[in-house]
PDB file as gemmi writes it, atoms N, CA and C in Angstrom:
CRYST1    1.000    1.000    1.000  90.00  90.00  90.00 P 1                      
ATOM      1  N   MET A   1      82.831 158.055 180.858  1.00  0.00           N  
ATOM      2  CA  MET A   1      82.446 157.004 180.340  1.00  0.00           C  
ATOM      3  C   MET A   1      81.071 156.549 180.538  1.00  0.00           C  
ATOM      4  N   GLY A   2      80.216 156.140 178.984  1.00  0.00           N  
ATOM      5  CA  GLY A   2      79.108 156.336 179.434  1.00  0.00           C  
ATOM      6  C   GLY A   2      78.738 154.684 179.953  1.00  0.00           C  
ATOM      7  N   ARG A   3      77.185 154.824 180.174  1.00  0.00           N  
ATOM      8  CA  ARG A   3      76.501 153.715 181.168  1.00  0.00           C  
ATOM      9  C   ARG A   3      76.928 152.710 180.224  1.00  0.00           C  
ATOM     10  N   TYR A   4      76.880 151.995 179.033  1.00  0.00           N  
ATOM     11  CA  TYR A   4      77.168 151.054 177.903  1.00  0.00           C  
ATOM     12  C   TYR A   4      78.299 150.518 177.698  1.00  0.00           C  
ATOM     13  N   ASP A   5      79.321 151.617 178.167  1.00  0.00           N  
ATOM     14  CA  ASP A   5      80.400 151.115 177.389  1.00  0.00           C  
ATOM     15  C   ASP A   5      81.149 149.649 177.465  1.00  0.00           C  
ATOM     16  N   ALA A   6      81.006 148.909 178.796  1.00  0.00           N  
ATOM     17  CA  ALA A   6      81.277 147.663 178.760  1.00  0.00           C  
ATOM     18  C   ALA A   6      80.447 146.582 177.772  1.00  0.00           C  
ATOM     19  N   GLN A   7      79.115 147.054 177.563  1.00  0.00           N  
ATOM     20  CA  GLN A   7      78.591 146.150 176.557  1.00  0.00           C  
ATOM     21  C   GLN A   7      78.670 146.434 175.100  1.00  0.00           C  
ATOM     22  N   ILE A   8      79.047 147.559 174.798  1.00  0.00           N  
ATOM     23  CA  ILE A   8      79.504 148.364 173.642  1.00  0.00           C  
ATOM     24  C   ILE A   8      80.985 147.467 172.954  1.00  0.00           C  
ATOM     25  N   GLU A   9      81.643 147.230 174.179  1.00  0.00           N  
ATOM     26  CA  GLU A   9      82.881 146.256 173.863  1.00  0.00           C  
ATOM     27  C   GLU A   9      83.044 144.896 173.322  1.00  0.00           C  
ATOM     28  N   LYS A  10      81.815 144.315 174.659  1.00  0.00           N  
ATOM     29  CA  LYS A  10      81.773 142.954 174.373  1.00  0.00           C  
ATOM     30  C   LYS A  10      81.173 142.819 173.189  1.00  0.00           C  
ATOM     31  N   SER A  11      80.212 143.569 173.043  1.00  0.00           N  
ATOM     32  CA  SER A  11      79.402 143.513 171.472  1.00  0.00           C  
ATOM     33  C   SER A  11      80.830 143.853 170.247  1.00  0.00           C  
ATOM     34  N   LYS A  12      81.393 144.697 170.386  1.00  0.00           N  
ATOM     35  CA  LYS A  12      82.842 144.623 169.580  1.00  0.00           C  
ATOM     36  C   LYS A  12      83.567 143.268 169.165  1.00  0.00           C  
ATOM     37  N   GLN A  13      83.913 142.755 170.327  1.00  0.00           N  
ATOM     38  CA  GLN A  13      84.133 141.723 170.590  1.00  0.00           C  
ATOM     39  C   GLN A  13      83.954 140.716 169.855  1.00  0.00           C  
ATOM     40  N   MET A  14      81.987 140.282 169.945  1.00  0.00           N  
ATOM     41  CA  MET A  14      81.349 139.345 169.060  1.00  0.00           C  
ATOM     42  C   MET A  14      81.486 139.532 168.147  1.00  0.00           C  
ATOM     43  N   LEU A  15      81.482 141.328 167.011  1.00  0.00           N  
ATOM     44  CA  LEU A  15      81.918 141.344 166.113  1.00  0.00           C  
ATOM     45  C   LEU A  15      82.853 140.746 165.641  1.00  0.00           C  
ATOM     46  N   ALA A  16      83.737 141.034 166.000  1.00  0.00           N  
ATOM     47  CA  ALA A  16      85.537 140.545 165.508  1.00  0.00           C  
ATOM     48  C   ALA A  16      85.518 138.802 165.475  1.00  0.00           C  
ATOM     49  N   ASP A  17      85.091 138.337 166.457  1.00  0.00           N  
ATOM     50  CA  ASP A  17      84.863 136.601 166.522  1.00  0.00           C  
ATOM     51  C   ASP A  17      83.840 136.510 165.776  1.00  0.00           C  
ATOM     52  N   ALA A  18      82.830 136.921 165.395  1.00  0.00           N  
ATOM     53  CA  ALA A  18      82.486 136.635 164.009  1.00  0.00           C  
ATOM     54  C   ALA A  18      82.337 136.784 162.497  1.00  0.00           C  
ATOM     55  N   GLU A  19      82.764 137.980 162.199  1.00  0.00           N  
ATOM     56  CA  GLU A  19      83.551 138.227 161.421  1.00  0.00           C  
ATOM     57  C   GLU A  19      84.807 137.379 161.086  1.00  0.00           C  
ATOM     58  N   ALA A  20      85.583 136.824 162.146  1.00  0.00           N  
ATOM     59  CA  ALA A  20      86.388 135.916 161.694  1.00  0.00           C  
ATOM     60  C   ALA A  20      86.113 134.531 161.013  1.00  0.00           C  
ATOM     61  N   ASP A  21      84.897 134.153 162.417  1.00  0.00           N  
ATOM     62  CA  ASP A  21      84.267 133.132 162.242  1.00  0.00           C  
ATOM     63  C   ASP A  21      83.542 132.656 160.145  1.00  0.00           C  
ATOM     64  N   TYR A  22      83.009 133.767 159.927  1.00  0.00           N  
ATOM     65  CA  TYR A  22      83.369 134.187 158.807  1.00  0.00           C  
ATOM     66  C   TYR A  22      84.021 133.691 157.452  1.00  0.00           C  
ATOM     67  N   ALA A  23      84.755 134.686 157.907  1.00  0.00           N  
ATOM     68  CA  ALA A  23      86.516 134.584 156.770  1.00  0.00           C  
ATOM     69  C   ALA A  23      86.812 133.048 156.957  1.00  0.00           C  
ATOM     70  N   GLU A  24      86.510 132.494 158.239  1.00  0.00           N  
ATOM     71  CA  GLU A  24      87.118 131.089 158.149  1.00  0.00           C  
ATOM     72  C   GLU A  24      86.135 129.701 157.059  1.00  0.00           C  
ATOM     73  N   ARG A  25      85.018 129.989 157.492  1.00  0.00           N  
ATOM     74  CA  ARG A  25      83.553 129.977 156.737  1.00  0.00           C  
ATOM     75  C   ARG A  25      84.058 129.673 155.672  1.00  0.00           C  
ATOM     76  N   ALA A  26      84.040 130.672 155.113  1.00  0.00           N  
ATOM     77  CA  ALA A  26      84.386 131.216 153.844  1.00  0.00           C  
ATOM     78  C   ALA A  26      85.308 130.358 152.804  1.00  0.00           C  
ATOM     79  N   ALA A  27      86.029 130.544 153.237  1.00  0.00           N  
ATOM     80  CA  ALA A  27      87.716 129.744 152.842  1.00  0.00           C  
ATOM     81  C   ALA A  27      87.273 128.123 152.812  1.00  0.00           C  
ATOM     82  N   ARG A  28      86.208 127.741 153.614  1.00  0.00           N  
ATOM     83  CA  ARG A  28      86.067 126.245 153.009  1.00  0.00           C  
ATOM     84  C   ARG A  28      85.336 125.654 152.105  1.00  0.00           C  
ATOM     85  N   THR A  29      86.093 124.890 151.121  1.00  0.00           N  
ATOM     86  CA  THR A  29      85.582 124.685 149.847  1.00  0.00           C  
ATOM     87  C   THR A  29      85.362 123.117 149.930  1.00  0.00           C  
ATOM     88  N   ASP A  30      85.022 122.426 151.209  1.00  0.00           N  
ATOM     89  CA  ASP A  30      84.826 120.982 151.234  1.00  0.00           C  
ATOM     90  C   ASP A  30      83.346 120.877 151.495  1.00  0.00           C  
ATOM     91  N   LEU A  31      82.538 121.700 151.698  1.00  0.00           N  
ATOM     92  CA  LEU A  31      81.257 121.734 152.177  1.00  0.00           C  
ATOM     93  C   LEU A  31      80.723 121.362 150.839  1.00  0.00           C  
ATOM     94  N   PRO A  32      79.489 120.679 150.851  1.00  0.00           N  
ATOM     95  CA  PRO A  32      78.357 120.663 149.497  1.00  0.00           C  
ATOM     96  C   PRO A  32      77.822 122.338 149.421  1.00  0.00           C  
ATOM     97  N   ARG A  33      77.361 122.651 148.914  1.00  0.00           N  
ATOM     98  CA  ARG A  33      76.568 123.987 148.140  1.00  0.00           C  
ATOM     99  C   ARG A  33      75.847 124.570 149.537  1.00  0.00           C  
ATOM    100  N   SER A  34      74.776 123.830 149.395  1.00  0.00           N  
ATOM    101  CA  SER A  34      73.390 123.778 150.558  1.00  0.00           C  
ATOM    102  C   SER A  34      73.863 124.046 151.964  1.00  0.00           C  
ATOM    103  N   THR A  35      74.937 123.403 152.343  1.00  0.00           N  
ATOM    104  CA  THR A  35      75.371 123.873 153.951  1.00  0.00           C  
ATOM    105  C   THR A  35      76.342 124.879 153.892  1.00  0.00           C  
ATOM    106  N   ARG A  36      77.215 125.026 152.539  1.00  0.00           N  
ATOM    107  CA  ARG A  36      78.105 125.937 153.066  1.00  0.00           C  
ATOM    108  C   ARG A  36      77.200 127.550 152.885  1.00  0.00           C  
ATOM    109  N   GLU A  37      75.826 127.571 152.272  1.00  0.00           N  
ATOM    110  CA  GLU A  37      75.129 128.515 152.307  1.00  0.00           C  
ATOM    111  C   GLU A  37      74.578 128.644 153.519  1.00  0.00           C  
ATOM    112  N   PHE A  38      74.549 127.500 154.473  1.00  0.00           N  
ATOM    113  CA  PHE A  38      73.435 127.955 155.510  1.00  0.00           C  
ATOM    114  C   PHE A  38      74.471 128.057 156.495  1.00  0.00           C  
ATOM    115  N   VAL A  39      75.757 127.745 156.416  1.00  0.00           N  
ATOM    116  CA  VAL A  39      76.558 128.546 157.743  1.00  0.00           C  
ATOM    117  C   VAL A  39      77.327 129.996 157.488  1.00  0.00           C  
ATOM    118  N   LEU A  40      77.044 130.030 156.471  1.00  0.00           N  
ATOM    119  CA  LEU A  40      77.862 131.722 155.716  1.00  0.00           C  
ATOM    120  C   LEU A  40      76.504 132.292 156.113  1.00  0.00           C  
ATOM    121  N   ALA A  41      75.340 132.331 155.784  1.00  0.00           N  
ATOM    122  CA  ALA A  41      73.840 132.372 156.690  1.00  0.00           C  
ATOM    123  C   ALA A  41      73.928 132.952 157.799  1.00  0.00           C  
ATOM    124  N   GLU A  42      74.387 131.569 158.229  1.00  0.00           N  
ATOM    125  CA  GLU A  42      74.076 131.907 160.237  1.00  0.00           C  
ATOM    126  C   GLU A  42      75.338 132.532 160.939  1.00  0.00           C  
ATOM    127  N   ALA A  43      76.558 133.092 159.911  1.00  0.00           N  
ATOM    128  CA  ALA A  43      77.680 133.552 160.271  1.00  0.00           C  
ATOM    129  C   ALA A  43      77.359 134.998 160.235  1.00  0.00           C  
ATOM    130  N   GLN A  44      76.513 135.755 158.975  1.00  0.00           N  
ATOM    131  CA  GLN A  44      76.429 136.733 158.559  1.00  0.00           C  
ATOM    132  C   GLN A  44      75.199 137.195 159.867  1.00  0.00           C  
ATOM    133  N   ARG A  45      74.219 136.227 160.175  1.00  0.00           N  
ATOM    134  CA  ARG A  45      73.617 136.436 161.265  1.00  0.00           C  
ATOM    135  C   ARG A  45      73.846 137.405 162.470  1.00  0.00           C  
ATOM    136  N   ARG A  46      75.330 136.594 162.447  1.00  0.00           N  
ATOM    137  CA  ARG A  46      75.816 136.598 163.522  1.00  0.00           C  
ATOM    138  C   ARG A  46      76.269 138.050 163.936  1.00  0.00           C  
ATOM    139  N   ILE A  47      76.950 138.428 162.634  1.00  0.00           N  
ATOM    140  CA  ILE A  47      77.716 139.668 162.370  1.00  0.00           C  
ATOM    141  C   ILE A  47      76.729 140.930 162.514  1.00  0.00           C  
ATOM    142  N   ASP A  48      75.579 140.485 162.207  1.00  0.00           N  
ATOM    143  CA  ASP A  48      74.489 141.571 161.908  1.00  0.00           C  
ATOM    144  C   ASP A  48      74.230 142.022 163.313  1.00  0.00           C  
ATOM    145  N   GLU A  49      73.486 140.945 164.535  1.00  0.00           N  
ATOM    146  CA  GLU A  49      73.169 140.724 165.521  1.00  0.00           C  
ATOM    147  C   GLU A  49      74.469 142.040 166.311  1.00  0.00           C  
ATOM    148  N   ALA A  50      75.677 141.434 166.211  1.00  0.00           N  
ATOM    149  CA  ALA A  50      76.633 142.170 166.651  1.00  0.00           C  
ATOM    150  C   ALA A  50      76.804 143.609 166.602  1.00  0.00           C  
ATOM    151  N   LYS A  51      76.680 144.283 164.810  1.00  0.00           N  
ATOM    152  CA  LYS A  51      76.265 145.262 165.062  1.00  0.00           C  
ATOM    153  C   LYS A  51      75.071 145.869 165.360  1.00  0.00           C  
ATOM    154  N   GLY A  52      73.787 145.218 165.470  1.00  0.00           N  
ATOM    155  CA  GLY A  52      72.738 145.816 165.735  1.00  0.00           C  
ATOM    156  C   GLY A  52      72.984 146.175 167.573  1.00  0.00           C  
ATOM    157  N   MET A  53      73.511 145.364 167.894  1.00  0.00           N  
ATOM    158  CA  MET A  53      74.057 145.607 169.744  1.00  0.00           C  
ATOM    159  C   MET A  53      74.644 146.707 169.603  1.00  0.00           C  
ATOM    160  N   ILE A  54      75.960 147.099 168.715  1.00  0.00           N  
ATOM    161  CA  ILE A  54      76.794 148.377 169.348  1.00  0.00           C  
ATOM    162  C   ILE A  54      76.058 149.463 168.707  1.00  0.00           C  
ATOM    163  N   GLU A  55      75.268 149.490 167.871  1.00  0.00           N  
ATOM    164  CA  GLU A  55      74.320 150.444 167.686  1.00  0.00           C  
ATOM    165  C   GLU A  55      73.384 150.655 168.753  1.00  0.00           C  
ATOM    166  N   THR A  56      72.764 150.423 169.260  1.00  0.00           N  
ATOM    167  CA  THR A  56      71.999 150.273 170.372  1.00  0.00           C  
ATOM    168  C   THR A  56      72.615 150.471 171.382  1.00  0.00           C  
ATOM    169  N   PHE A  57      73.523 150.133 171.823  1.00  0.00           N  
ATOM    170  CA  PHE A  57      74.288 150.363 173.171  1.00  0.00           C  
ATOM    171  C   PHE A  57      74.965 151.873 172.872  1.00  0.00           C  
ATOM    172  N   THR A  58      75.407 152.131 171.726  1.00  0.00           N  
ATOM    173  CA  THR A  58      76.106 153.446 171.362  1.00  0.00           C  
ATOM    174  C   THR A  58      75.161 154.325 171.210  1.00  0.00           C  
ATOM    175  N   GLU A  59      73.730 154.629 170.582  1.00  0.00           N  
ATOM    176  CA  GLU A  59      72.420 154.976 170.850  1.00  0.00           C  
ATOM    177  C   GLU A  59      71.976 155.301 171.914  1.00  0.00           C  
ATOM    178  N   ALA A  60      72.154 154.051 172.889  1.00  0.00           N  
ATOM    179  CA  ALA A  60      71.308 154.415 174.545  1.00  0.00           C  
ATOM    180  C   ALA A  60      72.808 155.053 175.382  1.00  0.00           C  
ATOM    181  N   ASN A  61      73.824 155.332 174.947  1.00  0.00           N  
ATOM    182  CA  ASN A  61      74.628 156.016 175.758  1.00  0.00           C  
ATOM    183  C   ASN A  61      74.918 157.597 175.576  1.00  0.00           C  
ATOM    184  N   ARG A  62      74.027 157.860 174.547  1.00  0.00           N  
ATOM    185  CA  ARG A  62      73.739 159.417 174.506  1.00  0.00           C  
ATOM    186  C   ARG A  62      73.491 160.230 175.323  1.00  0.00           C  
TER     187      ARG A  62                                                      
END                                                                             
């Protein structure tokens, strides 16, 4: 077991939550275009952040 396994698991959960949130927001068609683009960009930022955390902790575990 690596030193950062708990953080990796937490980051994987964050990623799953962010991806679900993105899918939910992408399905909404009732928002004005600019608002929709903003909320999707924010959800994508959270996805990218979680992926970066997973990569960082995985690399640190080596």
